[in-house]
VOPAGU-2260 file (C-alpha; in pm, 1 decimal, decimal comma):
REM VOPAGU-2260
SITE   aa  ch    i         X         Y         Z
SITE  MET   A    0   29598,5    6243,0   23928,3
SITE  ALA   A    1   29360,5    6491,4   23746,4
SITE  ASN   A    2   29298,0    6359,3   23402,0
SITE  THR   A    3   29415,0    6650,7   23159,9
SITE  LYS   A    4   29265,9    6619,9   22772,1
SITE  THR   A    5   29513,7    6721,7   22523,7
SITE  PRO   A    6   29360,9    6932,4   22284,3
SITE  LYS   A    7   29308,2    6775,2   21889,0
SITE  LEU   A    8   29507,9    6928,5   21630,6
SITE  CYS   A    9   29145,7    6997,8   21428,1
SITE  ASP   A   10   29015,5    7223,0   21766,4
SITE  LEU   A   11   29362,9    7434,9   21707,0
SITE  CYS   A   12   29288,9    7493,0   21339,9
SITE  GLU   A   13   28941,2    7575,6   21434,1
SITE  GLU   A   14   29010,5    7797,8   21687,4
SITE  ASN   A   15   29320,4    7986,1   21457,0
SITE  ARG   A   16   29069,7    7976,2   21155,5
SITE  GLY   A   17   28818,4    8182,1   21351,8
SITE  ARG   A   18   29083,7    8424,1   21470,8
SITE  ASP   A   19   29237,4    8515,9   21136,3
SITE  GLU   A   20   28951,3    8470,6   20910,2
SITE  HIS   A   21   28863,1    8836,8   20928,6
SITE  ASP   A   22   29245,9    8944,6   20821,5
SITE  ARG   A   23   29352,8    8701,6   20606,0
SITE  ILE   A   24   29489,3    8966,3   20363,2
SITE  SER   A   25   29749,3    9107,3   20610,9
SITE  PHE   A   26   29947,7    8796,0   20517,4
SITE  ILE   A   27   29961,9    8862,5   20189,2
SITE  PRO   A   28   30337,0    9006,9   20154,9
SITE  ASP   A   29   30420,7    9346,9   20001,7
SITE  GLU   A   30   30540,4    9201,3   19676,9
SITE  LEU   A   31   30280,1    9035,9   19593,5
SITE  LEU   A   32   30025,3    9315,9   19671,3
SITE  VAL   A   33   30229,4    9519,5   19459,2
SITE  GLN   A   34   30202,4    9268,1   19179,6
SITE  ILE   A   35   29853,2    9272,2   19214,6
SITE  PHE   A   36   29810,4    9665,3   19172,7
SITE  SER   A   37   29995,5    9676,3   18848,6
SITE  PHE   A   38   29669,7    9444,6   18684,5
SITE  MET   A   39   29473,0    9770,8   18854,7
SITE  SER   A   40   29408,8   10098,4   18651,6
SITE  LEU   A   41   29664,7   10352,1   18822,7
SITE  ARG   A   42   29344,0   10535,4   18976,0
SITE  GLN   A   43   29259,3   10207,6   19122,5
SITE  ALA   A   44   29581,5   10127,1   19271,8
SITE  VAL   A   45   29591,6   10494,2   19439,0
SITE  LYS   A   46   29230,2   10472,9   19582,6
SITE  THR   A   47   29373,3   10129,9   19765,6
SITE  SER   A   48   29613,9   10365,8   20005,0
SITE  VAL   A   49   29324,4   10460,5   20240,1
SITE  LEU   A   50   29230,0   10083,4   20306,8
SITE  SER   A   51   29520,9   10053,0   20595,9
SITE  LYS   A   52   29832,8   10251,6   20716,2
SITE  ARG   A   53   30044,3    9922,2   20606,7
SITE  TRP   A   54   29903,9   10022,7   20227,3
SITE  MET   A   55   29944,7   10407,5   20241,8
SITE  ASN   A   56   30268,3   10392,1   19984,1
SITE  LEU   A   57   30239,1   10044,5   19874,7
SITE  TRP   A   58   30089,2   10170,6   19547,1
SITE  THR   A   59   30417,8   10355,6   19454,0
SITE  LYS   A   60   30652,5   10075,0   19450,9
SITE  ILE   A   61   30457,2    9967,4   19100,5
SITE  PRO   A   62   30756,2    9948,3   18864,1
SITE  CYS   A   63   30586,7   10024,9   18552,1
SITE  LEU   A   64   30385,7   10316,2   18530,0
SITE  THR   A   65   30155,3   10434,5   18281,1
SITE  PHE   A   66   29945,7   10761,8   18221,5
SITE  ASP   A   67   29637,9   10768,9   17959,5
SITE  GLY   A   68   29279,2   10778,4   17942,3
SITE  PRO   A   69   29211,9   10442,5   18122,4
SITE  ASN   A   70   29440,7   10477,6   18441,3
SITE  ILE   A   71   29371,5   10818,5   18493,4
SITE  PHE   A   72   29019,0   10883,2   18395,1
SITE  ASP   A   73   28944,2   10499,1   18411,7
SITE  GLN   A   74   28765,1   10506,1   18075,9
SITE  GLU   A   75   28884,5   10560,8   17741,7
SITE  LEU   A   76   28867,5   10882,1   17560,2
SITE  SER   A   77   28856,6   11026,8   17219,1
SITE  SER   A   78   29108,5   11257,1   17075,2
SITE  ALA   A   79   28885,5   11532,5   17093,8
SITE  ASN   A   80   28763,2   11495,0   17473,4
SITE  GLN   A   81   29160,9   11418,5   17554,5
SITE  ARG   A   82   29221,7   11773,6   17447,0
SITE  LEU   A   83   28899,9   11875,2   17631,3
SITE  LYS   A   84   29020,0   11722,9   17943,4
SITE  SER   A   85   29415,1   11819,9   17888,6
SITE  ARG   A   86   29457,7   12033,9   18204,9
SITE  GLN   A   87   29286,6   11773,3   18455,5
SITE  PHE   A   88   29493,9   11536,7   18312,0
SITE  ASP   A   89   29819,8   11742,5   18373,1
SITE  SER   A   90   29717,2   11835,4   18692,5
SITE  ARG   A   91   29630,6   11417,1   18838,7
SITE  VAL   A   92   29952,1   11323,9   18667,3
SITE  SER   A   93   30199,3   11580,4   18784,4
SITE  LYS   A   94   29971,5   11484,3   19127,4
SITE  VAL   A   95   30099,5   11144,3   19137,3
SITE  VAL   A   96   30448,4   11223,2   18991,5
SITE  SER   A   97   30479,5   11456,6   19317,8
SITE  GLN   A   98   30388,2   11182,1   19571,6
SITE  LEU   A   99   30605,4   10950,7   19393,1
SITE  MET   A  100   30929,0   11131,8   19461,9
SITE  GLN   A  101   30858,4   11125,7   19776,5
SITE  HIS   A  102   30836,3   10756,9   19825,8
SITE  SER   A  103   30918,4   10538,4   19507,8
SITE  PRO   A  104   31235,8   10392,5   19530,2
SITE  GLY   A  105   31264,7   10344,5   19141,4
SITE  ILE   A  106   31065,8   10303,5   18826,1
SITE  LEU   A  107   31181,9   10045,8   18585,7
SITE  SER   A  108   30896,2   10202,2   18297,9
SITE  LEU   A  109   30694,6   10535,8   18267,0
SITE  SER   A  110   30439,9   10548,5   17975,7
SITE  VAL   A  111   30232,9   10868,6   17877,6
SITE  TYR   A  112   29994,7   10828,2   17586,8
SITE  TYR   A  113   29767,6   11129,9   17561,8
SITE  GLU   A  114   29679,3   11409,6   17331,4
SITE  ILE   A  115   29826,1   11719,1   17510,7
SITE  ALA   A  116   29624,6   12060,1   17437,4
SITE  GLY   A  117   29762,7   12433,3   17515,3
SITE  LYS   A  118   30084,6   12595,1   17445,6
SITE  ASP   A  119   30195,7   12575,1   17807,2
SITE  VAL   A  120   30307,5   12241,8   17817,1
SITE  SER   A  121   30665,2   12314,6   18073,8
SITE  PHE   A  122   30489,6   12047,3   18310,6
SITE  ILE   A  123   30616,8   11772,4   18096,3
SITE  ASP   A  124   30968,0   11856,5   18231,0
SITE  GLN   A  125   30842,7   11746,6   18556,7
SITE  TRP   A  126   30797,7   11417,5   18425,9
SITE  VAL   A  127   31089,9   11345,2   18227,1
SITE  SER   A  128   31314,4   11525,8   18544,7
SITE  PHE   A  129   31120,2   11244,4   18771,0
SITE  ALA   A  130   31203,0   10950,3   18489,5
SITE  VAL   A  131   31560,4   11059,3   18476,9
SITE  GLU   A  132   31636,2   11063,1   18879,5
SITE  HIS   A  133   31454,9   10748,4   18959,3
SITE  ASP   A  134   31666,8   10562,2   18686,3
SITE  VAL   A  135   31386,4   10490,6   18452,7
SITE  GLN   A  136   31501,8   10218,8   18202,9
SITE  ARG   A  137   31241,5   10280,4   17936,3
SITE  LEU   A  138   31054,4   10620,3   17840,3
SITE  ILE   A  139   30756,8   10670,4   17638,1
SITE  MET   A  140   30578,9   10965,1   17542,9
SITE  PHE   A  141   30348,7   10984,4   17299,6
SITE  PHE   A  142   30127,5   11335,3   17274,5
SITE  ARG   A  143   30027,4   11312,7   16900,8
SITE  ARG   A  144   29959,0   11108,0   16590,9
SITE  TYR   A  145   29996,9   11352,0   16320,6
SITE  ASP   A  146   30155,0   11694,0   16440,6
SITE  THR   A  147   30381,8   11819,1   16733,6
SITE  ILE   A  148   30304,9   11975,8   17051,7
SITE  SER   A  149   30526,7   12248,3   17107,0
SITE  TRP   A  150   30740,3   12110,5   17370,7
SITE  SER   A  151   31076,3   11969,5   17255,4
SITE  PHE   A  152   31280,9   11643,6   17376,4
SITE  PRO   A  153   31559,1   11634,1   17559,5
SITE  PRO   A  154   31443,9   11931,0   17798,4
SITE  ARG   A  155   31670,4   12090,1   18002,0
SITE  LEU   A  156   31742,8   11937,2   18306,2
SITE  GLY   A  157   32018,9   12091,7   18468,0
SITE  SER   A  158   32375,3   11982,4   18419,2
SITE  ASN   A  159   32484,9   11774,6   18125,6
SITE  GLU   A  160   32741,6   11608,7   18294,8
SITE  LYS   A  161   32530,3   11321,9   18439,7
SITE  VAL   A  162   32431,2   11014,6   18197,0
SITE  TYR   A  163   32110,9   10876,9   18237,9
SITE  SER   A  164   32008,8   10508,8   18275,7
SITE  ILE   A  165   31707,7   10534,4   18015,2
SITE  ASN   A  166   31808,3   10223,3   17752,7
SITE  GLU   A  167   31481,3   10274,3   17535,3
SITE  LEU   A  168   31304,6   10599,6   17430,1
SITE  LEU   A  169   30998,2   10585,8   17233,2
SITE  LEU   A  170   30827,9   10971,5   17150,1
SITE  GLY   A  171   30551,6   11068,5   16934,7
SITE  GLY   A  172   30415,3   11404,4   16859,9
SITE  VAL   A  173   30751,7   11614,6   16994,9
SITE  ASN   A  174   30992,5   11813,8   16908,0
SITE  ILE   A  175   31368,5   11633,5   16885,5
SITE  VAL   A  176   31642,2   11911,4   16944,1
SITE  PRO   A  177   32006,3   11860,9   16941,0
SITE  CYS   A  178   32094,9   11789,3   17314,2
SITE  PHE   A  179   32147,1   11355,9   17357,9
SITE  ALA   A  180   32511,8   11440,4   17549,5
SITE  ALA   A  181   32338,3   11270,0   17889,2
SITE  PHE   A  182   32132,2   10966,7   17690,4
SITE  LYS   A  183   32442,9   10741,1   17622,7
SITE  ASN   A  184   32276,3   10440,3   17735,3
SITE  LEU   A  185   31974,1   10461,9   17467,2
SITE  LYS   A  186   31975,1   10118,6   17289,2
SITE  LEU   A  187   31628,0   10140,3   17105,4
SITE  VAL   A  188   31496,3   10489,5   16998,1
SITE  SER   A  189   31180,9   10508,1   16849,7
SITE  LEU   A  190   31057,6   10853,3   16691,7
SITE  SER   A  191   30704,9   10900,1   16529,0
SITE  SER   A  192   30506,1   11216,3   16421,9
SITE  VAL   A  193   30762,6   11383,6   16521,9
SITE  SER   A  194   30984,3   11721,8   16396,7
SITE  VAL   A  195   31378,2   11647,2   16375,0
SITE  THR   A  196   31605,1   11831,6   16182,6
SITE  ASP   A  197   31958,5   11658,1   16044,9
SITE  LYS   A  198   32142,5   11819,7   16315,3
SITE  ALA   A  199   31920,9   11673,7   16582,9
SITE  PHE   A  200   31900,6   11340,7   16436,4
SITE  GLU   A  201   32301,9   11377,3   16356,1
SITE  ASP   A  202   32324,0   11485,9   16750,7
SITE  LEU   A  203   32100,3   11168,2   16871,5
SITE  LEU   A  204   32337,9   10939,8   16638,5
SITE  SER   A  205   32694,8   11101,9   16746,5
SITE  ASN   A  206   32629,4   11044,6   17118,1
SITE  CYS   A  207   32406,5   10675,7   17130,9
SITE  LEU   A  208   32691,0   10440,0   17028,2
SITE  LEU   A  209   32491,3   10163,6   17238,0
SITE  LEU   A  210   32225,9   10200,5   16966,3
SITE  GLN   A  211   32074,9    9883,9   16864,7
SITE  ASP   A  212   31774,2    9950,4   16685,3
SITE  LEU   A  213   31614,7   10240,1   16537,6
SITE  PHE   A  214   31240,8   10341,5   16444,3
SITE  LEU   A  215   31183,0   10613,6   16223,6
SITE  CYS   A  216   30797,8   10690,4   16102,0
SITE  SER   A  217   30695,9   11052,7   15987,6
SITE  ALA   A  218   30984,6   11235,9   16054,0
SITE  GLU   A  219   30917,9   11606,3   15961,8
SITE  LYS   A  220   31206,8   11803,2   15842,7
SITE  LEU   A  221   31433,7   11511,8   15808,2
SITE  LYS   A  222   31630,7   11518,4   15496,0
SITE  ILE   A  223   31921,1   11273,8   15530,6
SITE  VAL   A  224   31925,6   10972,2   15743,2
SITE  LYS   A  225   32291,5   10893,7   15767,9
SITE  ILE   A  226   32410,0   10574,0   15961,4
SITE  PRO   A  227   32788,3   10598,7   16046,9
SITE  GLU   A  228   32995,4   10323,1   16047,6
SITE  PHE   A  229   33083,0   10344,0   16457,3
SITE  LEU   A  230   32757,2   10227,2   16529,1
SITE  ILE   A  231   32861,4    9868,9   16537,2
SITE  ARG   A  232   32581,9    9773,3   16767,6
SITE  LEU   A  233   32308,3    9847,2   16550,4
SITE  ARG   A  234   32083,0    9558,9   16427,3
SITE  SER   A  235   31808,2    9717,2   16284,7
SITE  LEU   A  236   31675,0   10029,4   16065,2
SITE  TYR   A  237   31334,5   10093,1   16014,0
SITE  VAL   A  238   31211,7   10399,7   15796,8
SITE  TYR   A  239   30875,0   10486,9   15706,5
SITE  LEU   A  240   30645,5   10731,9   15525,9
SITE  CYS   A  241   30921,4   11018,4   15583,5
SITE  PRO   A  242   30789,9   11280,3   15361,3
SITE  SER   A  243   31146,6   11515,1   15327,4
SITE  LEU   A  244   31363,7   11248,5   15285,1
SITE  LEU   A  245   31609,3   11270,5   15025,4
SITE  GLU   A  246   31910,0   11061,3   15095,3
SITE  ILE   A  247   31983,8   10753,2   15293,6
SITE  GLU   A  248   32355,2   10626,9   15357,3
SITE  VAL   A  249   32389,9   10307,7   15554,2
SITE  LYS   A  250   32702,6   10210,6   15709,3
SITE  ALA   A  251   32628,1    9965,9   15958,8
SITE  ALA   A  252   32863,1    9654,5   15944,8
SITE  ASN   A  253   32635,5    9437,8   16250,7
SITE  LEU   A  254   32287,2    9549,2   16057,0
SITE  ILE   A  255   32016,3    9271,2   16021,7
SITE  VAL   A  256   31703,5    9405,2   15959,7
SITE  LEU   A  257   31633,6    9715,3   15726,0
SITE  SER   A  258   31302,7    9829,8   15632,5
SITE  TYR   A  259   31241,5   10144,4   15422,7
SITE  VAL   A  260   30915,3   10216,6   15304,1
SITE  GLY   A  261   30843,9   10567,8   15118,6
SITE  GLU   A  262   30863,4   10794,6   14831,3
SITE  THR   A  263   31228,0   10714,4   14615,5
SITE  ALA   A  264   31538,0   10833,7   14805,9
SITE  LYS   A  265   31909,7   10852,3   14722,4
SITE  PHE   A  266   32033,0   10516,0   14835,3
SITE  SER   A  267   32346,3   10435,2   14943,0
SITE  PHE   A  268   32516,6   10128,4   15132,1
SITE  SER   A  269   32829,1    9979,9   15223,0
SITE  ASN   A  270   32932,6    9687,0   15407,7
SITE  ILE   A  271   32601,9    9558,8   15502,2
SITE  SER   A  272   32671,6    9184,0   15460,0
SITE  LYS   A  273   32516,0    9034,6   15766,0
SITE  LEU   A  274   32165,4    9180,7   15657,7
SITE  ARG   A  275   31922,4    8877,1   15673,2
SITE  LEU   A  276   31575,2    9065,0   15690,6
SITE  LEU   A  277   31488,4    9332,0   15406,1
SITE  ARG   A  278   31168,6    9513,7   15368,1
SITE  LEU   A  279   31105,5    9768,3   15094,5
SITE  GLY   A  280   30783,0    9951,5   14971,1
SITE  GLY   A  281   30890,2    9970,7   14607,0
SITE  LEU   A  282   31074,5    9808,2   14319,1
SITE  ASP   A  283   31353,0   10049,9   14155,5
SITE  GLU   A  284   31755,4    9995,6   14112,9
SITE  VAL   A  285   31750,3   10030,7   14480,9
SITE  PHE   A  286   31615,2    9715,1   14551,0
SITE  LEU   A  287   31833,6    9496,9   14254,6
SITE  ARG   A  288   32135,7    9661,8   14405,0
SITE  LEU   A  289   32076,3    9516,3   14709,1
SITE  MET   A  290   31970,4    9167,5   14618,0
SITE  ASN   A  291   32297,6    9163,7   14420,4
SITE  GLU   A  292   32470,4    9276,2   14712,2
SITE  ASN   A  293   32344,2    9075,4   14978,7
SITE  LEU   A  294   32356,5    8684,0   14863,6
SITE  LEU   A  295   32270,4    8582,1   15280,0
SITE  LEU   A  296   31943,8    8750,0   15243,6
SITE  GLN   A  297   31717,1    8474,5   15473,8
SITE  ASN   A  298   31389,2    8689,3   15501,5
SITE  LEU   A  299   31254,0    8962,9   15255,7
SITE  ALA   A  300   30923,3    9164,5   15221,1
SITE  LEU   A  301   30775,7    9376,0   14962,4
SITE  ASP   A  302   30534,5    9586,8   15077,3
SITE  LEU   A  303   30396,5    9686,8   14706,8
SITE  HIS   A  304   30067,1    9820,5   14824,4
SITE  ILE   A  305   30162,7   10092,2   15010,8
SITE  PHE   A  306   30101,3   10332,6   14749,5
SITE  LEU   A  307   29885,4   10116,3   14535,5
SITE  GLN   A  308   30084,7   10129,9   14203,5
SITE  ASP   A  309   30057,6    9894,9   13940,1
SITE  PHE   A  310   30368,1    9681,0   13979,8
SITE  ASP   A  311   30454,6    9475,9   13697,3
SITE  LEU   A  312   30682,6    9185,6   13868,9
SITE  GLY   A  313   30687,4    8979,1   13558,2
SITE  ALA   A  314   30926,4    9232,8   13354,3
SITE  LYS   A  315   31175,7    9225,5   13674,1
SITE  VAL   A  316   31454,2    8990,1   13632,3
SITE  PHE   A  317   31565,3    8906,5   13997,5
SITE  PRO   A  318   31923,1    8800,3   14074,7
SITE  PRO   A  319   31908,8    8454,5   14259,4
SITE  LEU   A  320   31842,9    8449,8   14638,6
SITE  THR   A  321   31959,6    8100,5   14701,6
SITE  ASN   A  322   31963,8    8156,2   15123,5
SITE  LEU   A  323   31606,7    8332,1   15113,6
SITE  LYS   A  324   31354,9    8118,2   15313,4
SITE  VAL   A  325   31032,5    8361,5   15367,7
SITE  LEU   A  326   30915,5    8581,8   15109,7
SITE  THR   A  327   30647,1    8810,9   15208,9
SITE  LEU   A  328   30448,1    8992,5   14889,8
SITE  SER   A  329   30196,4    9283,4   14961,5
SITE  ILE   A  330   30037,5    9392,3   14654,5
SITE  ALA   A  331   29735,0    9599,9   14557,4
SITE  TYR   A  332   29774,8    9550,9   14152,3
SITE  LEU   A  333   29940,3    9283,8   13983,0
SITE  SER   A  334   29952,9    9373,3   13571,3
SITE  ASN   A  335   30153,9    9072,4   13518,4
SITE  GLY   A  336   29948,5    8755,9   13671,5
SITE  TYR   A  337   30105,4    8442,8   13804,5
SITE  ALA   A  338   30412,3    8509,7   13591,1
SITE  GLY   A  339   30548,2    8778,2   13821,9
SITE  ILE   A  340   30518,5    8525,6   14118,8
SITE  VAL   A  341   30663,8    8288,1   13921,6
SITE  ASN   A  342   30966,7    8519,5   13820,6
SITE  LEU   A  343   31039,1    8547,9   14239,9
SITE  LEU   A  344   30968,4    8176,6   14306,8
SITE  ARG   A  345   31195,8    8090,7   14038,8
SITE  ALA   A  346   31488,9    8352,0   14247,3
SITE  THR   A  347   31453,4    8164,9   14541,8
SITE  PRO   A  348   31474,2    7790,1   14508,2
SITE  CYS   A  349   31518,4    7747,4   14925,8
SITE  LEU   A  350   31186,9    7923,8   15003,5
SITE  ILE   A  351   31017,9    7757,3   15312,3
SITE  LYS   A  352   30739,9    8026,3   15337,4
SITE  PHE   A  353   30544,6    8228,4   15109,1
SITE  GLU   A  354   30313,3    8508,4   15213,1
SITE  LEU   A  355   30067,0    8698,9   14967,4
SITE  HIS   A  356   29875,7    8933,9   15134,1
SITE  MET   A  357   29616,8    9110,3   14862,1
SITE  LYS   A  358   29424,8    9438,6   14792,7
SITE  ASP   A  359   29198,1    9393,1   14519,3
SITE  PRO   A  360   29461,4    9221,0   14276,2
SITE  ASP   A  361   29343,9    9160,6   13912,0
SITE  PHE   A  362   29476,4    8848,4   13821,3
SITE  VAL   A  363   29485,7    8804,6   13445,0
SITE  THR   A  364   29728,7    8581,8   13306,8
SITE  GLN   A  365   29772,0    8641,6   12928,1
SITE  GLU   A  366   29776,0    8322,0   12713,3
SITE  SER   A  367   30167,4    8382,2   12590,2
SITE  GLU   A  368   30217,3    8346,9   12951,8
SITE  VAL   A  369   30067,7    8000,5   12995,7
SITE  ALA   A  370   30353,2    7783,1   12866,3
SITE  PHE   A  371   30566,1    7964,4   13069,8
SITE  ILE   A  372   30420,4    7918,8   13404,9
SITE  GLU   A  373   30244,5    7594,6   13341,6
SITE  LYS   A  374   30539,5    7364,1   13386,7
SITE  PHE   A  375   30681,2    7545,4   13690,6
SITE  ARG   A  376   30744,4    7350,3   13993,4
SITE  HIS   A  377   30896,8    7478,1   14370,3
SITE  ASN   A  378   31021,1    7156,3   14574,6
SITE  CYS   A  379   31097,0    7335,4   14902,3
SITE  ILE   A  380   30800,0    7555,0   14951,9
SITE  ARG   A  381   30613,3    7393,3   15312,6
SITE  GLU   A  382   30402,3    7686,7   15401,4
SITE  ILE   A  383   30162,7    7972,2   15211,8
SITE  GLU   A  384   29965,4    8225,3   15360,1
SITE  LEU   A  385   29703,2    8434,0   15181,0
SITE  SER   A  386   29498,3    8720,5   15307,2
SITE  GLY   A  387   29252,0    8936,7   15116,4
SITE  PHE   A  388   29053,2    8620,6   15008,7
SITE  THR   A  389   28694,8    8695,9   14890,8
SITE  GLY   A  390   28618,4    8402,3   14706,3
SITE  GLY   A  391   28637,6    8531,7   14356,7
SITE  GLU   A  392   28698,5    8326,3   14030,3
SITE  GLY   A  393   29073,5    8465,8   14003,1
SITE  GLN   A  394   29189,1    8418,7   14336,6
SITE  ILE   A  395   28995,3    8047,4   14349,3
SITE  LYS   A  396   29261,5    8014,3   14015,2
SITE  LEU   A  397   29579,3    8145,0   14169,8
SITE  VAL   A  398   29482,4    7915,3   14502,0
SITE  HIS   A  399   29503,6    7617,3   14260,5
SITE  PHE   A  400   29795,1    7769,2   14095,7
SITE  LEU   A  401   29991,5    7790,3   14421,5
SITE  ILE   A  402   29899,2    7420,0   14520,8
SITE  LYS   A  403   30012,7    7318,6   14197,2
SITE  VAL   A  404   30327,4    7491,8   14235,7
SITE  ALA   A  405   30451,7    7387,5   14593,7
SITE  VAL   A  406   30510,8    7037,6   14531,2
SITE  GLY   A  407   30601,5    6965,3   14898,5
SITE  LEU   A  408   30305,1    7179,7   15048,0
SITE  ARG   A  409   30205,6    7111,2   15451,2
SITE  LYS   A  410   30040,0    7379,6   15521,2
SITE  PHE   A  411   29810,2    7655,9   15378,7
SITE  THR   A  412   29638,2    7924,2   15580,4
SITE  ILE   A  413   29391,7    8172,1   15434,9
SITE  TYR   A  414   29258,5    8491,8   15593,9
SITE  PRO   A  415   28945,0    8671,1   15409,8
SITE  TYR   A  416   28918,4    9010,2   15302,4
SITE  HIS   A  417   28857,3    9163,1   15584,8
SITE  ILE   A  418   29184,8    9082,5   15738,8
SITE  ARG   A  419   29475,7    9292,8   15647,6
SITE  PHE   A  420   29854,6    9279,7   15687,1
SITE  TYR   A  421   30015,1    9589,4   15750,9
SITE  LEU   A  422   30403,3    9548,2   15766,1
SITE  ASN   A  423   30342,7    9198,6   15899,6
SITE  GLN   A  424   30086,7    9266,3   16163,7
SITE  ARG   A  425   29750,2    9125,2   16122,0
SITE  LEU   A  426   29458,7    9405,4   16138,3
SITE  ARG   A  427   29071,7    9335,7   16091,0
SITE  ILE   A  428   28984,2    9625,6   15877,7
SITE  GLY   A  429   28713,3    9836,4   16101,1
SITE  LEU   A  430   28550,8   10022,5   15774,8
SITE  VAL   A  431   28500,7    9696,1   15585,6
SITE  GLU   A  432   28168,0    9559,3   15669,4
SITE  VAL   A  433   28173,4    9219,2   15697,0
SITE  ASP   A  434   27873,1    9064,6   15480,4
SITE  MET   A  435   27781,9    8717,3   15635,3
SITE  GLU   A  436   27656,0    8573,8   15341,3
SITE  GLN   A  437   27963,9    8620,6   15148,4
SITE  LEU   A  438   28161,2    8522,0   15433,9
SITE  ALA   A  439   27971,2    8171,4   15419,5
SITE  GLU   A  440   28040,0    8167,3   15070,5
SITE  ILE   A  441   28396,6    8178,6   15076,4
SITE  ARG   A  442   28388,5    7940,0   15382,8
SITE  LYS   A  443   28221,8    7660,8   15099,4
SITE  CYS   A  444   28487,8    7789,4   14876,9
SITE  VAL   A  445   28755,0    7707,4   15107,4
SITE  ASP   A  446   28617,5    7377,6   15228,9
SITE  GLN   A  447   28598,9    7296,1   14874,8
SITE  ILE   A  448   28983,6    7413,3   14857,5
SITE  SER   A  449   29042,5    7177,1   15137,4
SITE  CYS   A  450   28950,1    6836,7   14991,0
SITE  GLU   A  451   29137,9    6961,6   14668,1
SITE  LEU   A  452   29450,1    6938,6   14893,6
SITE  PRO   A  453   29702,6    6674,4   14852,2
SITE  SER   A  454   29691,9    6412,6   15178,7
SITE  THR   A  455   30036,7    6563,1   15341,4
SITE  ALA   A  456   29858,5    6967,1   15353,0
SITE  LYS   A  457   29636,8    7073,9   15564,7
SITE  LEU   A  458   29455,1    7417,4   15550,8
SITE  GLU   A  459   29395,0    7632,7   15789,2
SITE  PHE   A  460   29097,5    7951,7   15757,5
SITE  ILE   A  461   29121,4    8226,8   15976,2
SITE  ASP   A  462   28842,0    8514,1   15971,5
SITE  CYS   A  463   28878,9    8702,3   16325,8
């Protein structure tokens, strides 16, 4: 009987390795390839279609599409260059959209960020048509920062009987017209640098009964923001710097967040007892009325630096906010020194976190105020955050004062002068040249402050 040699497992593995080593990519499932494509620029993802027949249309399955400079031209473009290449951008995007119309099974998100130039912008209608036909859920279109293009949203897309799947709509640099009957599924709406009349705004709200979050910024022509009581799902309202705004009326029973920054407007509200976060850009009768109405407020932000006004906090008598946990104060100038801060802290006995964001404030406390503030202590504050720190004598005294006041302090965070906060977003101010010698001196001040903290507290210095 012939002696048969049984092949070893290692020999079989070696044989298979030699056969498959040159084509391992073929074993990657389509789902994983599509996920990999989503990390590429759209231009790069489209180029993969020439690598094999299997890959020809794989890129069309990318669920979230973004059309901008890097994705279309493989580079960031300035606003001027975007306008110069506007026709190329339109041509390339429209070509991609036509391919997607034939092959794409569905898109979750479609985003366009580009400075469109020219009067003929009807091609944008095709992009929106593609979005609604493919049941896009999130639609973002930002065309200008400071003005609008000659294109209106919503465009006319045929029958108004169909209800679109879009539930998040973010628009910038367009004209808003009263034609929202097909957008009944909207839950989030953001309008920035748009032109919108009161009639168009009312039409939007009357058709979007599922609306939960509404953001308005630099909305030209809008004179009245009227939030009706039938918007029972609305939980957050943000209104920033709308130049023509004269009146705000809020009747939203489930509103949790209300944020207003702008010129003084006529303000009326009712049934907002569920409000938990309030942000205002000024101290006026509206602020005091809201404070008296809403004693359950947990988070209060005062952006007093927006218009660079000199606010006298010391002259204000604040109603008690016994539920407030977080207080954010942004200031440009402060005439009443520590007394104003003490007034706010006295009104918030259960405060846990205090944020103070400074833009060159002058903390000069009069001798007559010393007795008023010297004995004040706050037992609940555990965390203090201070930005805009220069290491100046007045600011160092302020830090010592805050440490003395917060007897239960656990953490103190300091940001230097080139780190600013705008609407609670941390920004590094590009126009501020960082003086490395001054930064070194600030670090020395911070080190000294750290040595003076109680043993139960720690100090963190963040300079980037």
